[in-house]
Each structure stands twice: as C-alpha cells, then as structure tokens.
N, C-alpha and C positions, 0 to 999 in steps of 0.2 A: 345923619348923626344917630348914634345908638340911643335908645331910650330904656328906662327902667321898666321892669315888668308891670308896675302899677300904671305907668303912662300908657304902655301898650294896651293894657286891659281897659282902662277907663276912657282914654282919649281916642283910641284907634279901633279896637276890634270887639269890644263887649256888645255893642249895638248890632254887630254883624254876626253874632252867635258864639263868640269866644266865651268859654267858661274855664275858670281855673279851679282845679281841685287839688288842694294842698294837703298832703299827708304829713303830719308831724310824728317823728320817731324819737323825739327828745327824751332824755332820761327823766327830766323834771316836768311832769305833766302840768302842774300849776303854772310854772314859768312859761311854758310853751303856750298855754291857753291865754295867759295875760298878754303875751306878745302877738298872738294871732287874733285877738278879739276885735280889733279895729280894721282888719283887712277886708276889702270889699268883695272878696271871692269866697268860695266854699272852702272851709278849713275843717279837717277832722284830725283826731288824735289816735294813733295806734301805739299802744305801749311797746317800749323797746324790747320787752320780753317776747312779744309775738311778731315783731317787725322783721326779724331775720329772714323769715320765709319770703316776704315781699321783696326784700333787698336782693335775695338770691334769684327770685323769679325774673326780676328786671335787670339783673346783672349790675346792680348799683355798687360801685366801689368807693364812691366819695359823695358827700352831701354838700350842698344841695344837688339833686339830679333833676333834670327837666325832660319831660317827654311830651310829644304832641300825639294826641289820640284823636283820630278822625273817624267818624262813622263806627265807633266802637272798636276800632283796631289801632294798634300801635303803629303810627305813621312815621314817626321820627324821634330819634334820641337827639336832643339838642346838645351839641358839644361846644358851640360858640354862642354864649348868651348875648353877645353884642349884635348878633344877627337874628335875634329871636323875632323881631318884627317881620322880616321877610320870610322866615320859616313859617310863622303863623299864617301870613297872607297866602302862602302857597297851598295851604290846606283848608282855607275857608271857602 
C-alpha cells in the first residue's frame, strides 16, 4: 500500500538516514510558514521572486516536485509519488 510522505519519513526511513528538505516557493510567505511550521522535516522558504532560477535548474514544470538526492547528487526525479517508499529504499 502507498503511504504519505509523512508516514514514509517518520515510520519508515528517518531513522535510517532520510532527511526531507522542503523548499517553499509560495507567493505568500506568511501563509507558507504557517503551513510548514509543524512539519517534522527541514523547511525553508525561497521567495518566488528568486525561485525561478531554481525551478529552471531542476526543470520543474509543476509543483510539488520531488527529488531524491543521495550522496550530494541528484539520484532520481520522483514521478510517481505512490511509489516513493520503494524509491527511497533504493537509495538508502
């Protein structure tokens, strides 16, 4: 069965070394910070005025976009979030 990102993080892989680094590119910084403040992983905000460079660098065409970075390198672009658990397991 597929699990949400929170379940995958807390129940499966955080103790094995998984870290989630979420970058918010929302127009409304206050609202984004309110939404992100209770998340159990690392969250940072990047103003939408400067975020375009990042979006282009990673070829992001829709949000949310999910990537697996292993050993400092981009290992996988997650295209099917229902399979994220097995994608993560393959890179830990």
